[in-house]
All heavy atoms as TSV, in Angstrom:
chain	resi	resn	atom	element	x	y	z
A	1	MET	N	N	132.209	136.569	165.170
A	1	MET	CA	C	133.549	137.088	165.299
A	1	MET	C	C	133.485	138.413	166.048
A	1	MET	O	O	132.626	139.243	165.799
A	1	MET	CB	C	134.176	137.289	163.924
A	1	MET	CG	C	135.505	138.016	163.975
A	1	MET	SD	S	136.243	138.273	162.374
A	1	MET	CE	C	137.555	137.092	162.499
A	2	SER	N	N	134.415	138.613	166.954
A	2	SER	CA	C	134.511	139.847	167.725
A	2	SER	C	C	135.888	140.457	167.507
A	2	SER	O	O	136.894	139.757	167.587
A	2	SER	CB	C	134.305	139.545	169.204
A	2	SER	OG	O	134.491	140.703	169.975
A	3	ILE	N	N	135.912	141.742	167.214
A	3	ILE	CA	C	137.171	142.433	166.951
A	3	ILE	C	C	137.340	143.580	167.941
A	3	ILE	O	O	136.416	144.364	168.164
A	3	ILE	CB	C	137.214	142.975	165.510
A	3	ILE	CG1	C	137.208	141.817	164.519
A	3	ILE	CG2	C	138.440	143.850	165.293
A	3	ILE	CD1	C	137.196	142.247	163.080
A	4	PHE	N	N	138.517	143.677	168.506
A	4	PHE	CA	C	138.909	144.780	169.388
A	4	PHE	C	C	139.617	145.798	168.515
A	4	PHE	O	O	140.567	145.466	167.809
A	4	PHE	CB	C	139.850	144.257	170.476
A	4	PHE	CG	C	140.284	145.293	171.471
A	4	PHE	CD1	C	139.650	145.372	172.696
A	4	PHE	CD2	C	141.327	146.162	171.200
A	4	PHE	CE1	C	140.054	146.317	173.630
A	4	PHE	CE2	C	141.736	147.105	172.117
A	4	PHE	CZ	C	141.103	147.176	173.339
A	5	VAL	N	N	139.164	147.055	168.530
A	5	VAL	CA	C	139.774	148.102	167.716
A	5	VAL	C	C	140.462	149.114	168.619
A	5	VAL	O	O	139.857	149.636	169.557
A	5	VAL	CB	C	138.723	148.804	166.826
A	5	VAL	CG1	C	139.360	149.915	166.024
A	5	VAL	CG2	C	138.061	147.801	165.895
A	6	SER	N	N	141.733	149.382	168.314
A	6	SER	CA	C	142.518	150.350	169.066
A	6	SER	C	C	142.956	151.452	168.112
A	6	SER	O	O	143.395	151.179	166.997
A	6	SER	CB	C	143.743	149.663	169.670
A	6	SER	OG	O	144.552	150.579	170.346
A	7	TYR	N	N	142.825	152.711	168.568
A	7	TYR	CA	C	143.187	153.842	167.710
A	7	TYR	C	C	143.450	155.081	168.563
A	7	TYR	O	O	143.043	155.156	169.716
A	7	TYR	CB	C	142.082	154.133	166.696
A	7	TYR	CG	C	140.737	154.410	167.319
A	7	TYR	CD1	C	140.349	155.700	167.651
A	7	TYR	CD2	C	139.850	153.376	167.595
A	7	TYR	CE1	C	139.118	155.952	168.236
A	7	TYR	CE2	C	138.623	153.618	168.177
A	7	TYR	CZ	C	138.265	154.904	168.494
A	7	TYR	OH	O	137.049	155.156	169.079
A	8	SER	N	N	144.110	156.043	167.962
A	8	SER	CA	C	144.356	157.326	168.610
A	8	SER	C	C	143.063	158.139	168.611
A	8	SER	O	O	142.321	158.131	167.623
A	8	SER	CB	C	145.439	158.090	167.849
A	8	SER	OG	O	145.498	159.429	168.282
A	9	HIS	N	N	142.814	158.859	169.667
A	9	HIS	CA	C	141.615	159.704	169.706
A	9	HIS	C	C	141.625	160.766	168.609
A	9	HIS	O	O	140.575	161.221	168.171
A	9	HIS	CB	C	141.459	160.352	171.085
A	9	HIS	CG	C	141.069	159.371	172.134
A	9	HIS	ND1	N	139.820	158.817	172.208
A	9	HIS	CD2	C	141.782	158.810	173.138
A	9	HIS	CE1	C	139.773	157.967	173.209
A	9	HIS	NE2	N	140.941	157.935	173.790
A	10	LYS	N	N	142.806	161.126	168.151
A	10	LYS	CA	C	142.900	162.082	167.050
A	10	LYS	C	C	142.365	161.506	165.740
A	10	LYS	O	O	142.041	162.236	164.823
A	10	LYS	CB	C	144.342	162.547	166.866
A	10	LYS	CG	C	144.838	163.404	168.012
A	10	LYS	CD	C	146.255	163.863	167.787
A	10	LYS	CE	C	146.714	164.716	168.956
A	10	LYS	NZ	N	148.090	165.185	168.764
A	11	ASP	N	N	142.282	160.190	165.668
A	11	ASP	CA	C	141.784	159.509	164.469
A	11	ASP	C	C	140.344	159.024	164.638
A	11	ASP	O	O	139.874	158.164	163.892
A	11	ASP	CB	C	142.677	158.302	164.133
A	11	ASP	CG	C	144.089	158.713	163.819
A	11	ASP	OD1	O	144.265	159.755	163.167
A	11	ASP	OD2	O	145.020	157.982	164.217
A	12	GLU	N	N	139.648	159.569	165.610
A	12	GLU	CA	C	138.323	159.058	165.959
A	12	GLU	C	C	137.340	159.085	164.789
A	12	GLU	O	O	136.593	158.128	164.587
A	12	GLU	CB	C	137.736	159.825	167.138
A	12	GLU	CG	C	136.416	159.248	167.584
A	12	GLU	CD	C	135.903	159.865	168.869
A	12	GLU	OE1	O	136.563	160.745	169.444
A	12	GLU	OE2	O	134.820	159.456	169.286
A	13	LYS	N	N	137.330	160.155	164.004
A	13	LYS	CA	C	136.382	160.242	162.890
A	13	LYS	C	C	136.591	159.078	161.912
A	13	LYS	O	O	135.641	158.393	161.539
A	13	LYS	CB	C	136.514	161.577	162.166
A	13	LYS	CG	C	135.522	161.730	161.042
A	13	LYS	CD	C	135.663	163.046	160.327
A	13	LYS	CE	C	134.646	163.084	159.193
A	13	LYS	NZ	N	134.941	164.051	158.196
A	14	TRP	N	N	137.832	158.860	161.521
A	14	TRP	CA	C	138.130	157.771	160.591
A	14	TRP	C	C	137.842	156.410	161.231
A	14	TRP	O	O	137.286	155.517	160.595
A	14	TRP	CB	C	139.592	157.843	160.140
A	14	TRP	CG	C	139.891	156.866	159.073
A	14	TRP	CD1	C	139.703	157.046	157.745
A	14	TRP	CD2	C	140.388	155.538	159.237
A	14	TRP	NE1	N	140.068	155.894	157.069
A	14	TRP	CE2	C	140.487	154.959	157.962
A	14	TRP	CE3	C	140.749	154.769	160.340
A	14	TRP	CZ2	C	140.938	153.666	157.753
A	14	TRP	CZ3	C	141.197	153.473	160.136
A	14	TRP	CH2	C	141.289	152.938	158.855
A	15	ALA	N	N	138.202	156.268	162.509
A	15	ALA	CA	C	137.968	155.007	163.211
A	15	ALA	C	C	136.480	154.687	163.293
A	15	ALA	O	O	136.071	153.540	163.123
A	15	ALA	CB	C	138.579	155.067	164.613
A	16	ARG	N	N	135.636	155.688	163.557
A	16	ARG	CA	C	134.178	155.484	163.621
A	16	ARG	C	C	133.651	154.969	162.277
A	16	ARG	O	O	132.796	154.096	162.238
A	16	ARG	CB	C	133.468	156.783	163.976
A	16	ARG	CG	C	133.708	157.234	165.352
A	16	ARG	CD	C	132.652	156.666	166.299
A	16	ARG	NE	N	133.251	156.626	167.613
A	16	ARG	CZ	C	133.473	155.526	168.295
A	16	ARG	NH1	N	133.112	154.372	167.840
A	16	ARG	NH2	N	134.039	155.559	169.475
A	17	GLU	N	N	134.145	155.518	161.185
A	17	GLU	CA	C	133.724	155.054	159.858
A	17	GLU	C	C	134.136	153.597	159.654
A	17	GLU	O	O	133.351	152.782	159.162
A	17	GLU	CB	C	134.335	155.928	158.769
A	17	GLU	CG	C	133.768	157.327	158.719
A	17	GLU	CD	C	134.442	158.196	157.686
A	17	GLU	OE1	O	134.928	157.657	156.663
A	17	GLU	OE2	O	134.492	159.416	157.894
A	18	PHE	N	N	135.359	153.273	160.027
A	18	PHE	CA	C	135.873	151.902	159.903
A	18	PHE	C	C	135.019	150.936	160.739
A	18	PHE	O	O	134.602	149.878	160.255
A	18	PHE	CB	C	137.333	151.876	160.357
A	18	PHE	CG	C	137.962	150.521	160.326
A	18	PHE	CD1	C	138.242	149.886	159.130
A	18	PHE	CD2	C	138.286	149.872	161.506
A	18	PHE	CE1	C	138.827	148.635	159.104
A	18	PHE	CE2	C	138.875	148.627	161.500
A	18	PHE	CZ	C	139.147	148.005	160.294
A	19	ILE	N	N	134.756	151.306	161.978
A	19	ILE	CA	C	133.947	150.467	162.870
A	19	ILE	C	C	132.538	150.297	162.316
A	19	ILE	O	O	131.970	149.210	162.352
A	19	ILE	CB	C	133.934	151.071	164.292
A	19	ILE	CG1	C	135.320	150.921	164.925
A	19	ILE	CG2	C	132.851	150.451	165.161
A	19	ILE	CD1	C	135.530	151.744	166.175
A	20	HIS	N	N	131.983	151.361	161.772
A	20	HIS	CA	C	130.649	151.297	161.178
A	20	HIS	C	C	130.613	150.280	160.031
A	20	HIS	O	O	129.691	149.459	159.945
A	20	HIS	CB	C	130.219	152.678	160.692
A	20	HIS	CG	C	128.908	152.690	159.992
A	20	HIS	ND1	N	127.711	152.559	160.670
A	20	HIS	CD2	C	128.587	152.784	158.679
A	20	HIS	CE1	C	126.718	152.577	159.794
A	20	HIS	NE2	N	127.232	152.718	158.577
A	21	HIS	N	N	131.613	150.305	159.174
A	21	HIS	CA	C	131.670	149.369	158.047
A	21	HIS	C	C	131.798	147.917	158.534
A	21	HIS	O	O	131.159	147.015	157.978
A	21	HIS	CB	C	132.810	149.712	157.098
A	21	HIS	CG	C	132.585	150.963	156.319
A	21	HIS	ND1	N	131.547	151.128	155.427
A	21	HIS	CD2	C	133.257	152.135	156.320
A	21	HIS	CE1	C	131.594	152.330	154.902
A	21	HIS	NE2	N	132.620	152.970	155.438
A	22	LEU	N	N	132.610	147.700	159.547
A	22	LEU	CA	C	132.737	146.351	160.098
A	22	LEU	C	C	131.401	145.883	160.676
A	22	LEU	O	O	130.987	144.742	160.447
A	22	LEU	CB	C	133.813	146.309	161.186
A	22	LEU	CG	C	135.255	146.471	160.737
A	22	LEU	CD1	C	136.173	146.535	161.961
A	22	LEU	CD2	C	135.676	145.336	159.822
A	23	SER	N	N	130.737	146.752	161.398
A	23	SER	CA	C	129.445	146.405	161.997
A	23	SER	C	C	128.401	146.086	160.928
A	23	SER	O	O	127.590	145.166	161.100
A	23	SER	CB	C	128.943	147.540	162.882
A	23	SER	OG	O	129.806	147.732	163.969
A	24	GLU	N	N	128.420	146.829	159.825
A	24	GLU	CA	C	127.491	146.552	158.720
A	24	GLU	C	C	127.693	145.164	158.144
A	24	GLU	O	O	126.759	144.566	157.607
A	24	GLU	CB	C	127.656	147.591	157.612
A	24	GLU	CG	C	127.021	148.919	157.903
A	24	GLU	CD	C	127.144	149.879	156.737
A	24	GLU	OE1	O	128.096	149.771	155.948
A	24	GLU	OE2	O	126.263	150.754	156.626
A	25	GLU	N	N	128.906	144.643	158.245
A	25	GLU	CA	C	129.220	143.300	157.748
A	25	GLU	C	C	128.899	142.216	158.786
A	25	GLU	O	O	129.192	141.050	158.570
A	25	GLU	CB	C	130.695	143.214	157.339
A	25	GLU	CG	C	131.045	144.085	156.154
A	25	GLU	CD	C	130.299	143.687	154.893
A	25	GLU	OE1	O	130.139	142.470	154.641
A	25	GLU	OE2	O	129.847	144.595	154.162
A	26	GLY	N	N	128.311	142.620	159.895
A	26	GLY	CA	C	127.910	141.654	160.922
A	26	GLY	C	C	129.002	141.309	161.912
A	26	GLY	O	O	128.876	140.339	162.656
A	27	ILE	N	N	130.048	142.090	161.943
A	27	ILE	CA	C	131.162	141.834	162.859
A	27	ILE	C	C	130.916	142.601	164.150
A	27	ILE	O	O	130.603	143.790	164.130
A	27	ILE	CB	C	132.496	142.248	162.218
A	27	ILE	CG1	C	132.747	141.402	160.967
A	27	ILE	CG2	C	133.641	142.118	163.209
A	27	ILE	CD1	C	133.912	141.849	160.133
A	28	ASP	N	N	131.060	141.904	165.270
A	28	ASP	CA	C	130.929	142.525	166.589
A	28	ASP	C	C	132.217	143.276	166.883
A	28	ASP	O	O	133.292	142.671	166.935
A	28	ASP	CB	C	130.667	141.444	167.636
A	28	ASP	CG	C	130.543	142.002	169.036
A	28	ASP	OD1	O	130.060	143.131	169.187
A	28	ASP	OD2	O	130.936	141.280	169.975
A	29	VAL	N	N	132.134	144.583	167.040
A	29	VAL	CA	C	133.320	145.418	167.237
A	29	VAL	C	C	133.301	146.020	168.635
A	29	VAL	O	O	132.297	146.571	169.068
A	29	VAL	CB	C	133.381	146.549	166.181
A	29	VAL	CG1	C	134.625	147.387	166.384
A	29	VAL	CG2	C	133.342	145.976	164.772
A	30	TRP	N	N	134.427	145.914	169.328
A	30	TRP	CA	C	134.581	146.538	170.645
A	30	TRP	C	C	135.608	147.642	170.530
A	30	TRP	O	O	136.709	147.431	170.029
A	30	TRP	CB	C	135.063	145.515	171.666
A	30	TRP	CG	C	134.961	145.988	173.091
A	30	TRP	CD1	C	133.948	145.705	173.955
A	30	TRP	CD2	C	135.891	146.803	173.819
A	30	TRP	NE1	N	134.189	146.312	175.167
A	30	TRP	CE2	C	135.378	146.993	175.108
A	30	TRP	CE3	C	137.090	147.405	173.500
A	30	TRP	CZ2	C	136.024	147.734	176.070
A	30	TRP	CZ3	C	137.733	148.156	174.468
A	30	TRP	CH2	C	137.201	148.308	175.740
A	31	ASP	N	N	135.225	148.833	170.973
A	31	ASP	CA	C	136.206	149.911	171.096
A	31	ASP	C	C	135.899	150.690	172.362
A	31	ASP	O	O	134.743	150.827	172.774
A	31	ASP	CB	C	136.226	150.815	169.847
A	31	ASP	CG	C	135.065	151.770	169.807
A	31	ASP	OD1	O	133.932	151.318	169.584
A	31	ASP	OD2	O	135.294	152.977	169.978
A	32	ALA	N	N	136.935	151.174	172.983
A	32	ALA	CA	C	136.808	151.809	174.294
A	32	ALA	C	C	135.861	152.997	174.287
A	32	ALA	O	O	135.102	153.196	175.236
A	32	ALA	CB	C	138.183	152.235	174.799
A	33	GLU	N	N	135.889	153.783	173.239
A	33	GLU	CA	C	135.080	155.005	173.195
A	33	GLU	C	C	133.591	154.724	173.374
A	33	GLU	O	O	132.888	155.451	174.057
A	33	GLU	CB	C	135.329	155.746	171.884
A	33	GLU	CG	C	134.753	157.134	171.847
A	33	GLU	CD	C	135.427	158.093	172.815
A	33	GLU	OE1	O	136.635	157.963	173.055
A	33	GLU	OE2	O	134.724	158.980	173.337
A	34	SER	N	N	133.110	153.663	172.777
A	34	SER	CA	C	131.679	153.376	172.865
A	34	SER	C	C	131.317	152.401	173.981
A	34	SER	O	O	130.163	152.322	174.378
A	34	SER	CB	C	131.166	152.837	171.528
A	34	SER	OG	O	131.795	151.614	171.219
A	35	GLU	N	N	132.291	151.666	174.494
A	35	GLU	CA	C	131.999	150.622	175.481
A	35	GLU	C	C	132.268	151.026	176.923
A	35	GLU	O	O	131.704	150.433	177.836
A	35	GLU	CB	C	132.812	149.363	175.164
A	35	GLU	CG	C	132.544	148.773	173.797
A	35	GLU	CD	C	131.187	148.096	173.674
A	35	GLU	OE1	O	130.582	147.730	174.708
A	35	GLU	OE2	O	130.734	147.929	172.536
A	36	LEU	N	N	133.118	152.006	177.143
A	36	LEU	CA	C	133.492	152.374	178.507
A	36	LEU	C	C	132.822	153.671	178.937
A	36	LEU	O	O	132.608	154.563	178.130
A	36	LEU	CB	C	135.008	152.531	178.619
A	36	LEU	CG	C	135.815	151.262	178.383
A	36	LEU	CD1	C	137.302	151.584	178.399
A	36	LEU	CD2	C	135.489	150.208	179.420
A	37	SER	N	N	132.513	153.743	180.213
A	37	SER	CA	C	131.890	154.935	180.796
A	37	SER	C	C	132.789	155.475	181.899
A	37	SER	O	O	133.601	154.739	182.471
A	37	SER	CB	C	130.534	154.569	181.404
A	37	SER	OG	O	129.680	154.045	180.430
A	38	PRO	N	N	132.632	156.746	182.232
A	38	PRO	CA	C	133.380	157.280	183.377
A	38	PRO	C	C	133.083	156.444	184.620
A	38	PRO	O	O	131.948	156.036	184.851
A	38	PRO	CB	C	132.841	158.700	183.521
A	38	PRO	CG	C	132.322	159.053	182.170
A	38	PRO	CD	C	131.789	157.764	181.603
A	39	GLY	N	N	134.112	156.157	185.361
A	39	GLY	CA	C	133.949	155.368	186.580
A	39	GLY	C	C	134.191	153.884	186.376
A	39	GLY	O	O	134.359	153.148	187.343
A	40	ASP	N	N	134.182	153.420	185.124
A	40	ASP	CA	C	134.497	152.010	184.856
A	40	ASP	C	C	135.970	151.750	185.152
A	40	ASP	O	O	136.809	152.639	185.028
A	40	ASP	CB	C	134.239	151.655	183.388
A	40	ASP	CG	C	132.774	151.515	183.044
A	40	ASP	OD1	O	131.939	151.469	183.974
A	40	ASP	OD2	O	132.461	151.458	181.839
A	41	ASN	N	N	136.270	150.524	185.514
A	41	ASN	CA	C	137.657	150.103	185.675
A	41	ASN	C	C	138.180	149.787	184.275
A	41	ASN	O	O	137.996	148.695	183.766
A	41	ASN	CB	C	137.736	148.879	186.585
A	41	ASN	CG	C	139.153	148.435	186.831
A	41	ASN	OD1	O	140.046	148.641	186.012
A	41	ASN	ND2	N	139.362	147.797	187.968
A	42	TRP	N	N	138.808	150.791	183.645
A	42	TRP	CA	C	139.213	150.670	182.243
A	42	TRP	C	C	140.175	149.501	182.032
A	42	TRP	O	O	140.025	148.749	181.075
A	42	TRP	CB	C	139.837	151.976	181.763
A	42	TRP	CG	C	138.831	153.036	181.485
A	42	TRP	CD1	C	137.755	153.378	182.261
A	42	TRP	CD2	C	138.784	153.886	180.345
A	42	TRP	NE1	N	137.050	154.399	181.679
A	42	TRP	CE2	C	137.670	154.732	180.500
A	42	TRP	CE3	C	139.581	154.020	179.225
A	42	TRP	CZ2	C	137.333	155.684	179.557
A	42	TRP	CZ3	C	139.245	154.991	178.287
A	42	TRP	CH2	C	138.129	155.800	178.457
A	43	ASN	N	N	141.154	149.339	182.910
A	43	ASN	CA	C	142.109	148.237	182.747
A	43	ASN	C	C	141.408	146.888	182.758
A	43	ASN	O	O	141.694	146.020	181.929
A	43	ASN	CB	C	143.183	148.277	183.832
A	43	ASN	CG	C	144.152	149.418	183.648
A	43	ASN	OD1	O	144.355	149.898	182.532
A	43	ASN	ND2	N	144.762	149.863	184.731
A	44	LEU	N	N	140.493	146.704	183.671
A	44	LEU	CA	C	139.772	145.450	183.774
A	44	LEU	C	C	138.894	145.214	182.542
A	44	LEU	O	O	138.912	144.130	181.951
A	44	LEU	CB	C	138.909	145.436	185.042
A	44	LEU	CG	C	138.053	144.193	185.272
A	44	LEU	CD1	C	138.926	142.960	185.454
A	44	LEU	CD2	C	137.150	144.404	186.470
A	45	GLU	N	N	138.147	146.212	182.147
A	45	GLU	CA	C	137.228	146.064	181.014
A	45	GLU	C	C	137.969	145.856	179.689
A	45	GLU	O	O	137.547	145.053	178.859
A	45	GLU	CB	C	136.294	147.266	180.924
A	45	GLU	CG	C	135.359	147.410	182.109
A	45	GLU	CD	C	134.495	146.184	182.354
A	45	GLU	OE1	O	134.025	145.562	181.385
A	45	GLU	OE2	O	134.301	145.839	183.540
A	46	VAL	N	N	139.062	146.569	179.489
A	46	VAL	CA	C	139.862	146.376	178.269
A	46	VAL	C	C	140.455	144.970	178.269
A	46	VAL	O	O	140.448	144.284	177.247
A	46	VAL	CB	C	140.961	147.454	178.147
A	46	VAL	CG1	C	141.968	147.097	177.069
A	46	VAL	CG2	C	140.337	148.812	177.859
A	47	GLY	N	N	140.950	144.528	179.397
A	47	GLY	CA	C	141.495	143.167	179.497
A	47	GLY	C	C	140.457	142.105	179.162
A	47	GLY	O	O	140.738	141.164	178.423
A	48	LYS	N	N	139.246	142.266	179.694
A	48	LYS	CA	C	138.167	141.307	179.388
A	48	LYS	C	C	137.826	141.324	177.903
A	48	LYS	O	O	137.609	140.281	177.301
A	48	LYS	CB	C	136.915	141.645	180.205
A	48	LYS	CG	C	136.991	141.278	181.659
A	48	LYS	CD	C	135.582	141.374	182.234
A	48	LYS	CE	C	135.528	142.230	183.447
A	48	LYS	NZ	N	134.162	142.390	183.969
A	49	ALA	N	N	137.767	142.518	177.334
A	49	ALA	CA	C	137.436	142.641	175.909
A	49	ALA	C	C	138.502	141.981	175.045
A	49	ALA	O	O	138.183	141.304	174.057
A	49	ALA	CB	C	137.268	144.105	175.528
A	50	LEU	N	N	139.758	142.148	175.405
A	50	LEU	CA	C	140.832	141.511	174.644
A	50	LEU	C	C	140.762	139.987	174.745
A	50	LEU	O	O	141.013	139.292	173.767
A	50	LEU	CB	C	142.199	142.020	175.128
A	50	LEU	CG	C	142.576	143.412	174.651
A	50	LEU	CD1	C	143.783	143.929	175.434
A	50	LEU	CD2	C	142.852	143.420	173.160
A	51	GLU	N	N	140.421	139.479	175.912
A	51	GLU	CA	C	140.294	138.029	176.078
A	51	GLU	C	C	139.156	137.463	175.227
A	51	GLU	O	O	139.258	136.366	174.691
A	51	GLU	CB	C	140.074	137.672	177.551
A	51	GLU	CG	C	141.310	137.838	178.398
A	51	GLU	CD	C	141.071	137.500	179.853
A	51	GLU	OE1	O	139.974	136.994	180.201
A	51	GLU	OE2	O	141.973	137.760	180.662
A	52	ARG	N	N	138.058	138.207	175.097
A	52	ARG	CA	C	136.906	137.743	174.326
A	52	ARG	C	C	137.092	137.909	172.818
A	52	ARG	O	O	136.441	137.229	172.037
A	52	ARG	CB	C	135.651	138.518	174.737
A	52	ARG	CG	C	135.112	138.174	176.108
A	52	ARG	CD	C	133.749	138.814	176.341
A	52	ARG	NE	N	133.736	140.254	176.121
A	52	ARG	CZ	C	133.908	141.180	177.056
A	52	ARG	NH1	N	134.119	140.816	178.300
A	52	ARG	NH2	N	133.862	142.458	176.761
A	53	ALA	N	N	137.952	138.812	172.413
A	53	ALA	CA	C	138.093	139.148	170.994
A	53	ALA	C	C	138.734	138.013	170.199
A	53	ALA	O	O	139.636	137.329	170.674
A	53	ALA	CB	C	138.926	140.412	170.838
A	54	SER	N	N	138.244	137.853	168.972
A	54	SER	CA	C	138.840	136.902	168.040
A	54	SER	C	C	140.059	137.510	167.371
A	54	SER	O	O	140.945	136.794	166.909
A	54	SER	CB	C	137.832	136.524	166.957
A	54	SER	OG	O	136.650	136.031	167.508
A	55	ALA	N	N	140.074	138.836	167.267
A	55	ALA	CA	C	141.167	139.551	166.602
A	55	ALA	C	C	141.276	140.950	167.183
A	55	ALA	O	O	140.339	141.466	167.783
A	55	ALA	CB	C	140.903	139.634	165.107
A	56	MET	N	N	142.446	141.545	166.968
A	56	MET	CA	C	142.674	142.925	167.381
A	56	MET	C	C	143.152	143.700	166.163
A	56	MET	O	O	144.042	143.248	165.444
A	56	MET	CB	C	143.735	143.004	168.471
A	56	MET	CG	C	144.038	144.398	168.922
A	56	MET	SD	S	145.276	144.380	170.236
A	56	MET	CE	C	145.349	146.095	170.647
A	57	VAL	N	N	142.535	144.846	165.933
A	57	VAL	CA	C	142.940	145.725	164.845
A	57	VAL	C	C	143.494	146.995	165.469
A	57	VAL	O	O	142.834	147.632	166.289
A	57	VAL	CB	C	141.743	146.072	163.921
A	57	VAL	CG1	C	142.151	147.098	162.882
A	57	VAL	CG2	C	141.191	144.815	163.271
A	58	VAL	N	N	144.723	147.343	165.091
A	58	VAL	CA	C	145.351	148.560	165.582
A	58	VAL	C	C	145.454	149.505	164.389
A	58	VAL	O	O	146.099	149.179	163.384
A	58	VAL	CB	C	146.748	148.284	166.175
A	58	VAL	CG1	C	147.393	149.572	166.650
A	58	VAL	CG2	C	146.650	147.283	167.316
A	59	LEU	N	N	144.785	150.636	164.494
A	59	LEU	CA	C	144.823	151.620	163.418
A	59	LEU	C	C	146.033	152.526	163.643
A	59	LEU	O	O	146.091	153.255	164.630
A	59	LEU	CB	C	143.541	152.434	163.403
A	59	LEU	CG	C	142.253	151.627	163.253
A	59	LEU	CD1	C	141.044	152.543	163.287
A	59	LEU	CD2	C	142.277	150.816	161.974
A	60	LEU	N	N	146.996	152.445	162.727
A	60	LEU	CA	C	148.220	153.228	162.861
A	60	LEU	C	C	148.151	154.456	161.972
A	60	LEU	O	O	147.693	154.393	160.830
A	60	LEU	CB	C	149.421	152.381	162.454
A	60	LEU	CG	C	149.689	151.152	163.319
A	60	LEU	CD1	C	150.858	150.374	162.766
A	60	LEU	CD2	C	149.951	151.545	164.763
A	61	SER	N	N	148.616	155.559	162.516
A	61	SER	CA	C	148.642	156.824	161.782
A	61	SER	C	C	149.748	157.672	162.392
A	61	SER	O	O	150.281	157.338	163.452
A	61	SER	CB	C	147.304	157.524	161.910
A	61	SER	OG	O	147.160	158.048	163.215
A	62	PRO	N	N	150.065	158.797	161.788
A	62	PRO	CA	C	151.050	159.692	162.413
A	62	PRO	C	C	150.598	160.134	163.810
A	62	PRO	O	O	151.440	160.334	164.683
A	62	PRO	CB	C	151.106	160.874	161.451
A	62	PRO	CG	C	150.774	160.284	160.121
A	62	PRO	CD	C	149.731	159.252	160.427
A	63	ALA	N	N	149.313	160.252	164.035
A	63	ALA	CA	C	148.801	160.658	165.348
A	63	ALA	C	C	148.989	159.578	166.402
A	63	ALA	O	O	149.104	159.886	167.593
A	63	ALA	CB	C	147.329	161.027	165.260
A	64	SER	N	N	149.029	158.333	165.982
A	64	SER	CA	C	149.151	157.255	166.956
A	64	SER	C	C	150.602	157.000	167.304
A	64	SER	O	O	150.934	156.409	168.272
A	64	SER	CB	C	148.509	155.981	166.450
A	64	SER	OG	O	149.159	155.483	165.318
């Protein structure tokens, strides 16, 4: 299973903990912060990741 995680950068600390827990359970997690590098075509790479993902998790908070 592959999960795409979307979150506000202001929530990065909490999101990293969440992603870590999912990864410990054997779930393949994609998030832009760890997968994209400067110079990458972000729109293209995010689109590909969404197509491959089995699910999308959107972390909602007042910051988002």
